[in-house]
C-alpha positions in Angstrom: 3.8 32.7 8.3 6.5 31.4 6.0 7.8 28.3 4.4 11.3 27.0 5.3 13.3 25.8 2.3 15.9 23.2 2.2 19.2 24.1 0.5 18.3 22.2 -2.7 14.9 23.9 -2.8 16.5 27.3 -2.4 19.0 26.6 -5.2 16.2 25.3 -7.6 14.0 28.3 -6.9 16.9 30.7 -7.5 17.4 29.2 -11.0 13.7 29.5 -11.8 13.5 33.1 -10.5 16.6 34.0 -12.5 15.0 32.7 -15.7 11.8 34.6 -14.9 13.8 37.8 -14.4 15.6 37.3 -17.7 12.2 36.9 -19.4 11.0 40.2 -17.7 14.1 42.0 -18.9 13.5 40.8 -22.5 9.8 41.4 -22.7 9.0 44.0 -20.1 6.2 41.8 -18.8 6.1 40.9 -15.1 6.2 37.1 -14.4 5.1 35.3 -11.3 6.2 31.8 -10.6 4.3 30.0 -7.9 4.7 26.5 -6.3 1.3 25.0 -6.2 -0.6 22.3 -4.5 0.8 19.4 -2.3 4.3 20.8 -1.8 2.9 23.9 -0.1 0.5 21.9 2.0 3.2 19.4 3.1 5.7 22.1 3.9 3.2 23.9 6.1 2.5 20.6 7.9 6.2 20.2 8.5 6.6 17.3 6.1 9.3 16.6 3.5 8.0 17.0 0.0 9.6 16.5 -3.4 6.4 17.0 -5.4 7.1 20.4 -6.8 4.5 21.8 -9.3 5.3 25.2 -10.8 2.3 27.4 -12.0 3.4 29.8 -14.7 1.2 32.9 -15.5 2.5 34.2 -18.8 3.1 31.1 -21.0 2.6 27.4 -21.3 4.6 25.1 -18.9 6.7 23.5 -21.7 7.6 27.0 -23.0 9.0 28.1 -19.6 10.7 24.7 -19.1 12.4 25.3 -22.5 13.7 28.7 -21.2 15.1 27.0 -18.1 16.8 24.3 -20.1 18.3 27.0 -22.4 19.6 29.0 -19.3 21.2 25.9 -17.8 22.8 24.9 -21.1 24.3 28.4 -21.3 26.0 27.6 -18.0 27.3 24.2 -19.2 24.8 22.4 -17.0 23.5 19.2 -18.7 19.8 18.4 -18.4 17.6 15.6 -19.4 15.0 16.0 -22.2 11.8 17.7 -21.2 8.8 15.4 -21.1 5.6 17.0 -22.5 2.2 15.5 -21.4 -0.7 16.6 -23.6 -4.3 17.3 -22.6 -6.8 14.4 -22.5 -10.2 15.8 -21.6 -11.9 12.4 -21.9 -9.7 11.2 -19.0 -9.9 14.5 -17.0 -6.5 15.7 -18.0 -7.2 19.3 -18.8 -3.8 21.0 -18.7 -0.7 20.3 -20.7 2.2 19.6 -18.4 6.0 19.7 -18.9 8.2 17.7 -16.6 11.9 18.6 -16.2 14.6 17.3 -13.9 16.6 20.0 -12.0 19.3 19.0 -9.6 17.9 15.5 -9.4 14.3 16.8 -8.6 11.4 16.3 -11.0 9.6 19.6 -11.5 6.2 19.9 -13.2 5.4 23.1 -15.1 1.9 24.1 -16.2 0.1 27.4 -16.9 -2.5 28.7 -14.5 -5.9 27.1 -15.2 -9.0 29.1 -16.0 -12.8 28.5 -15.9 -12.3 25.3 -17.7 -15.1 22.9 -16.9 -18.7 23.4 -18.0 -19.4 19.7 -18.6 -17.5 16.5 -18.9 -16.4 17.2 -22.5 -15.5 20.8 -22.5 -12.3 22.4 -21.3 -10.5 25.6 -21.8 -8.0 26.5 -24.5 -4.6 26.1 -22.8 -3.6 29.3 -24.4 -6.2 31.3 -22.4 -4.3 31.7 -19.2 -6.1 31.9 -15.9 -5.5 34.0 -12.8 -4.2 32.7 -9.5 -7.7 33.2 -8.1 -9.3 31.1 -10.9 -6.6 28.4 -10.7 -7.0 28.1 -6.9 -10.8 27.7 -7.2 -10.6 25.0 -9.8 -8.2 22.8 -7.8 -9.5 19.8 -5.9 -9.4 20.9 -2.2 -8.7 24.1 -0.4 -5.7 22.6 1.4 -4.2 21.9 -2.1 -5.1 25.3 -3.5 -2.4 27.2 -1.6 0.5 28.9 -3.5 4.1 29.8 -2.6 5.2 32.8 -4.5 8.9 32.2 -5.3 9.8 35.9 -5.9 8.1 37.2 -2.8 8.8 34.2 -0.6 5.1 34.3 0.6 2.1 32.1 0.9 -1.0 33.0 -1.1 -4.5 31.7 -0.1 -6.9 32.8 -2.9 -9.8 30.6 -1.6 -9.6 32.4 1.7 -10.1 29.1 3.5 -7.1 26.9 2.7 -4.9 27.9 5.7 -7.8 27.7 8.1 -8.8 24.3 6.8 -5.2 23.1 7.1 -5.1 24.2 10.7 -8.5 22.7 11.5 -8.0 19.5 9.7 -10.8 19.8 7.2 -11.0 18.6 3.6 -13.3 20.9 1.6 -13.7 21.8 -2.0 -13.1 25.4 -3.2 -16.3 25.4 -5.3 -19.5 23.5 -4.9 -18.5 19.9 -4.1 -20.5 18.4 -7.0 -18.9 20.7 -9.5 -15.4 20.0 -8.2 -15.9 16.2 -8.3 -17.6 16.5 -11.7 -14.5 18.3 -13.1 -12.4 15.2 -12.2 -14.2 12.3 -10.5 -10.9 10.8 -9.4 -11.0 13.5 -6.7 -13.5 11.2 -4.9 -10.6 8.8 -4.2 -8.1 11.6 -3.6 -10.5 13.0 -1.0 -10.6 9.6 0.8 -6.9 9.2 0.6 -6.1 12.7 2.0 -8.7 12.1 4.8 -6.8 9.0 5.8 -3.3 10.3 5.3 -3.8 13.4 7.5 -6.6 12.1 9.6 -8.7 15.1 8.5 -12.5 15.3 8.5 -14.3 15.5 5.1 -16.8 18.4 4.8 -20.5 17.3 4.9 -21.2 18.6 1.4 -18.3 16.7 0.0 -19.5 13.5 1.7 -23.0 14.1 0.1 -21.5 14.8 -3.3 -19.5 11.6 -3.4 -22.8 9.7 -3.2 -24.5 11.5 -6.0 -25.4 9.1 -8.9 -24.0 11.6 -11.4 -20.6 11.6 -9.7 -20.5 7.8 -9.1 -21.2 7.1 -12.8 -18.5 9.6 -13.8 -16.0 7.9 -11.6 -16.9 4.6 -13.2 -16.9 5.7 -16.9 -14.8 8.9 -17.1 -11.6 8.1 -15.2 -9.0 5.8 -16.7 -8.4 2.5 -14.8 -4.7 3.3 -14.5 -5.5 6.5 -12.5 -7.9 4.6 -10.2 -5.2 1.9 -9.7 -2.6 4.4 -8.8 -4.8 6.0 -6.2 -5.7 2.6 -4.7 -2.0 1.6 -4.5 -1.2 4.9 -2.8 -3.9 4.2 -0.2 -2.7 0.6 0.4 0.9 1.7 0.8 0.1 4.3 3.5 -0.2 2.7 6.9 -1.8 5.8 8.3 -4.3 6.4 5.5 -5.2 2.8 4.8 -7.6 1.9 7.7 -9.5 5.1 7.4 -9.7 5.0 3.6 -10.9 1.4 3.5 -13.6 2.4 6.1 -14.7 5.3 3.9 -14.8 3.0 0.8 -17.2 0.8 2.7 -19.2 3.7 4.2 -19.6 5.4 0.8 -20.5 2.2 -1.0 -17.6 2.6 -3.5 -16.5 -1.0 -3.7 -18.2 -1.8 -7.0 -16.8 1.4 -8.6 -13.2 0.5 -7.8 -13.3 -3.3 -7.9 -15.5 -3.7 -11.0 -16.9 -7.1 -11.8 -15.1 -8.7 -14.8 -16.9 -8.2 -18.2 -16.5 -9.2 -21.8 -16.5 -5.6 -22.9 -13.9 -4.0 -25.2 -12.1 -2.7 -22.2 -10.6 -6.2 -21.7 -10.0 -7.6 -25.2 -9.9 -11.3 -25.4 -12.2 -12.0 -22.4 -14.8 -14.4 -23.9 -16.4 -15.8 -20.7 -17.0 -15.0 -17.1 -18.1 -17.8 -14.7 -19.0 -17.9 -11.0 -20.7 -15.6 -8.5 -18.9 -13.0 -6.5 -18.9 -13.6 -2.7 -20.2 -11.2 -0.1 -18.5 -7.8 -0.4 -18.7 -7.5 3.4 -16.1 -10.3 3.6 -13.6 -8.1 1.8 -13.8 -5.4 4.4 -13.9 -7.9 7.3 -10.8 -9.8 6.0 -9.0 -6.5 5.4 -9.6 -5.6 9.1 -8.4 -9.0 10.3 -5.3 -8.7 8.2 -4.5 -5.2 9.6 -4.6 -6.8 13.1 -2.5 -9.8 12.2 0.1 -7.6 10.5 0.5 -5.6 13.7 1.2 -8.6 15.9 4.8 -9.0 14.8 5.3 -5.8 12.9 8.3 -5.0 10.7 9.4 -1.4 11.4 10.5 0.4 8.2 13.3 2.9 8.2 11.9 6.5 8.2 13.5 9.4 6.5 13.4 12.7 8.2 13.2 16.2 6.7 16.3 18.2 6.3 14.6 21.4 7.2 16.9 23.5 9.4 14.7 26.2 10.7 13.5 26.5 14.3 10.5 28.5 13.5 7.1 27.0 14.0 4.8 25.7 11.2 1.2 24.7 11.2 2.1 21.2 12.2 3.8 22.6 15.3 0.5 24.4 16.2 -1.2 21.0 16.0 1.4 19.6 18.4 3.5 17.9 15.6 7.3 18.7 15.6 8.1 19.1 11.8 11.6 17.7 12.1 10.7 14.4 13.8 9.2 12.3 11.0 8.0 12.3 7.4 4.5 11.3 8.6 3.8 12.4 12.2 0.1 11.6 11.7 -1.3 8.5 13.4 -3.9 6.1 12.0 -7.4 6.3 13.6 -7.6 4.4 16.8 -9.2 1.0 16.7 -10.0 -0.1 20.3 -10.9 -3.6 19.3 -7.6 -4.2 17.6 -5.8 -2.8 20.6 -7.5 -5.3 22.8 -6.6 -8.1 20.5 -3.0 -7.0 20.3 -2.8 -7.0 24.1 -3.7 -10.7 24.0 -1.5 -11.7 21.1 1.7 -9.5 20.9 4.7 -11.2 22.5 2.7 -14.5 23.1 4.0 -17.9 22.2 0.8 -18.5 20.3 1.8 -15.9 17.7 5.6 -16.0 17.8 6.0 -16.9 14.2 3.0 -15.4 12.5 4.9 -12.7 10.6 8.4 -12.4 12.1 9.6 -15.5 10.1 9.3 -13.5 6.9 12.4 -11.4 7.9 14.8 -14.3 8.6 17.9 -14.4 6.5 18.7 -17.2 4.0 21.6 -19.4 5.2 24.8 -18.9 3.2 24.9 -22.6 2.3 21.4 -22.5 0.7 21.3 -22.5 -3.1 19.7 -19.3 -4.5 17.3 -19.5 -7.4 18.1 -16.7 -9.9 15.5 -14.0 -9.8 13.7 -15.2 -6.8 15.8 -13.4 -4.2 15.3 -9.7 -3.3 15.4 -7.2 -0.5 12.3 -7.7 1.6 10.1 -4.7 1.9 7.3 -4.8 4.4 5.3 -2.3 2.4 5.1 -4.7 -0.5 3.8 -7.6 1.5 1.3 -5.4 3.4 0.0 -3.8 0.2 -0.4 -7.2 -1.5 -2.1 -8.8 1.5 -4.6 -6.0 2.0 -5.3 -5.9 -1.8 -5.8 -9.7 -1.7 -8.3 -9.2 1.1 -10.3 -6.6 -0.7 -10.4 -8.9 -3.8 -11.4 -12.0 -1.7 -15.1 -12.0 -2.9 -13.8 -12.6 -6.4 -11.9 -15.8 -5.6 -14.9 -17.8 -6.9 -15.0 -15.9 -10.2 -13.2 -17.3 -13.3 -12.7 -15.7 -16.7 -11.5 -17.0 -20.0 -9.1 -14.4 -21.4 -7.1 -15.0 -24.6 -7.9 -18.7 -24.3 -6.5 -19.0 -20.8 -8.3 -19.4 -17.5 -7.8 -16.2 -15.4 -9.2 -15.8 -11.9 -11.5 -12.8 -11.3 -9.2 -11.3 -8.7 -6.2 -11.4 -11.2 -8.4 -10.1 -14.0 -9.4 -7.0 -12.0 -5.7 -6.4 -11.1 -4.6 -6.8 -14.7 -7.4 -5.1 -16.6 -9.2 -2.8 -14.2 -6.6 -1.5 -11.7 -3.6 -2.3 -13.8 -1.4 -2.7 -10.8 2.2 -3.9 -10.8 3.1 -7.2 -12.3 4.6 -8.5 -9.0 1.3 -7.7 -7.2 -0.6 -9.7 -9.8 1.8 -12.6 -9.5 1.4 -12.5 -5.7 -2.4 -12.6 -5.8 -2.4 -15.3 -8.4 0.0 -17.5 -6.3 -2.0 -16.8 -3.2 -5.4 -17.8 -4.7 -4.0 -20.9 -6.4 -2.4 -22.2 -3.1 -4.9 -21.0 -0.5 -6.7 -24.3 -0.2 -3.4 -26.2 -0.2 -2.2 -24.0 2.7 -5.4 -24.6 4.7 -5.2 -28.4 4.0 -1.6 -28.8 5.1 -2.0 -26.8 8.2 -5.1 -28.8 9.1 -3.2 -32.1 8.4 -0.3 -31.0 10.6 -2.5 -30.0 13.4 -5.2 -32.7 13.2 -3.9 -34.2 16.5 -2.8 -30.8 17.9 -6.0 -28.7 18.5 -4.0 -26.5 20.9 -5.5 -24.0 23.3 -3.5 -21.3 25.0 -3.2 -23.4 28.2 -1.9 -26.4 26.2 0.7 -24.2 24.5 2.1 -23.1 27.9 1.9 -26.7 29.1 3.8 -27.9 26.0 6.6 -25.4 26.8 6.9 -26.7 30.3 7.0 -30.2 29.1 9.8 -29.4 26.7 11.9 -28.0 29.6 11.3 -31.2 31.6 12.2 -33.5 28.8 15.9 -32.8 28.8 16.1 -33.4 32.5 14.2 -36.7 32.3 15.9 -38.0 29.2 19.1 -39.2 31.0 17.1 -40.9 33.7 15.0 -42.7 31.2 18.0 -44.0 29.3 19.5 -45.4 32.5 16.4 -47.4 33.5 15.0 -48.8 30.3 15.4 -52.6 29.6 17.0 -54.1 26.6 13.5 -55.1 25.3 12.0 -51.7 25.8 15.1 -50.2 24.2 14.5 -52.3 21.1 10.8 -51.2 21.1 11.9 -47.6 21.5 14.2 -47.9 18.5 11.3 -49.2 16.4 9.0 -46.4 17.6 11.8 -43.8 17.1 12.3 -45.1 13.5 8.5 -44.8 12.8 8.3 -41.4 14.3 11.4 -40.3 12.3 9.8 -41.6 9.1 6.6 -39.7 9.9 8.6 -36.5 10.7 10.4 -36.9 7.4 7.2 -37.3 5.4 5.8 -34.3 7.1 8.9 -32.3 6.5 8.8 -33.3 2.8 5.2 -32.2 2.4 5.8 -28.9 4.2 9.0 -28.2 2.2 7.4 -29.0 -1.1 4.6 -26.5 -0.5 7.0 -23.8 0.8 9.2 -24.4 -2.3 6.2 -24.3 -4.7 4.9 -21.1 -3.2 8.2 -19.4 -2.7 9.5 -20.2 -6.2 6.5 -18.4 -7.8 6.5 -15.3 -5.7 8.4 -12.1 -6.6 10.4 -12.5 -3.4 10.7 -16.1 -2.2 11.1 -15.3 1.4 7.6 -13.8 1.5 6.0 -17.3 1.5 4.9 -17.0 5.2 2.5 -14.2 4.1 0.5 -16.9 2.3 -0.1 -18.6 5.6 -0.9 -15.4 7.3 -3.6 -14.8 4.7 -4.9 -18.4 5.1 -5.2 -17.7 8.9 -7.1 -14.5 8.1 -9.6 -16.4 5.9 -10.1 -19.0 8.6 -10.8 -16.3 11.1 -13.6 -14.8 9.1 -16.3 -16.7 11.0 -14.9 -15.2 14.2 -15.1 -11.6 12.9 -18.0 -10.4 15.1 -16.3 -11.6 18.2 -12.9 -10.2 17.2 -14.5 -6.8 16.4 -15.6 -6.7 20.0 -12.0 -7.3 21.1 -12.8 -10.9 22.1 -10.3 -13.7 21.4 -12.2 -16.9 22.2 -10.8 -20.5 22.3 -11.8 -21.2 18.7 -9.8 -18.2 17.4 -6.9 -19.0 19.6 -6.8 -22.6 18.3 -6.8 -21.4 14.7 -4.0 -18.9 15.4 -2.0 -21.6 17.2 -2.2 -24.1 14.4 -0.8 -21.7 11.8 1.9 -20.6 14.3 2.7 -24.2 14.8 3.3 -24.8 11.0 5.6 -21.8 10.8 7.5 -22.7 14.0 8.0 -26.3 12.8 9.2 -25.1 9.4 11.9 -23.2 11.2 12.7 -26.1 13.6 13.0 -28.5 10.6 15.3 -26.0 8.9 13.1 -25.7 5.8 12.0 -22.1 6.0 14.5 -21.2 3.2 13.9 -24.3 1.0 12.2 -22.1 -1.6 15.8 -21.2 -2.5 17.1 -24.8 -2.7 17.6 -26.2 -6.1 16.4 -29.8 -5.2 14.6 -30.3 -2.0 15.2 -34.1 -1.8 18.8 -33.8 -2.8 19.6 -31.2 -0.2 17.8 -33.1 2.6 19.2 -36.5 1.7 17.6 -40.0 2.1 18.8 -40.3 5.7 16.5 -37.5 6.7 13.4 -39.6 5.9 14.2 -42.8 7.8 
């Protein structure tokens, strides 16, 4: 069994091998360079990977990186400075790492690890180099403990189980699971993410270890919040991993360890008060499930990059029925029969025609753009933010006083616990602030339009008949009725103008505070999700009753009317009233 390299990978490995041979010639010591971890796993699964970690067996990573830099400089090849990341045992960073860019690819260099972890505060001296066997057994999972020997062009499985586990779809720790998770408790979240990403099963002993009080406390206190936040973001951005990972977070009761209640501790300086009670945690998982379904009704298909591997030989993924050249991620999310039933009732239906698709419409050329508010729409950003907002929904009633300002509990967790991207924080803050306003305006717009599915179809038929009847009506009306009609039309027009103004002002307010203004319909999609929470048990059975249909229809009505009124892009208008003009209101 072999790994098939791209042209760039071949060129990079030739450079590294050349440097190692020069070192051997100067010192007389044999040097082995091995690619470790995720790159080997992904290549064997037929996936593209740029995560290249080099394990060095005779020196520290930064020392070898310096030799590579010197070699390339001697050939008049310019390189960027080497980044050196020091050890930090308190945060489970036990090996010094050097990062270097070669041919546009970021390469990590580190020495082989040894028997480094006796307890949470002890770690090996980086100058005591381990063996490949030791290194493999102190990695997180057997599927990540495989090596690719650059010199020999061969795969090395020092745990004796990595290749089999990869073939069988099993996530297992090389050592006792409690010991492996104790070495770095973040591995709990990594285990969940990999289980979702590849749809692999987690070994029973690993499942048990993740529920041990010792491991749970270590995850809470030993791992930096930034590292937890990075793992959560990776989960939320992976459409395959996300449903499984969220289910496992619920199953393993990890919510409180990831989304920790705001405190006045030194971890969040300036937080003087915390008010309000957290809602039911179950609502977080229910809302996340509902949002997954709503996002699938009118999905936005992202462009997928394919691997540039050119070999026709089979890899492990081919053995699992997955052609390696077809897609970056050939794995499919776990099947949800209930969502499939709901999608059969909602996809391509007039009741849901505008629920998500409106987000992708282009801004008219004549609309004024607000500087900084426009950007390329990325569905992954909206999806990540909506699911994260769902998971934080129980904290919408919690308020903190931080640095003299009122900060919502959900925003506080994003800023001080998970430390996610600023745009994500802005999105969640805007959503929470406007949620009740969204619900109120949708209710106001639909107070006389409690539509059922049959009524929606009837309305469409009536619209088709109106054009045919309009001419006949005009030919038979009297002068008196014509005058009455004019008054009624004027009143209706005024009502429409007032309604348009209210809708436009809310869209403008929401859109002007979002990282990307055109994402404003996502606020209404979230509002719909919240209103569907009481319907969760029925929805989970694949049942879409009249009450749920009416809720969906009223939100779809708002979005469709926004498009009909031509205000779906008003977030980019400089002055709403000026653009629309007085005549639009009378």
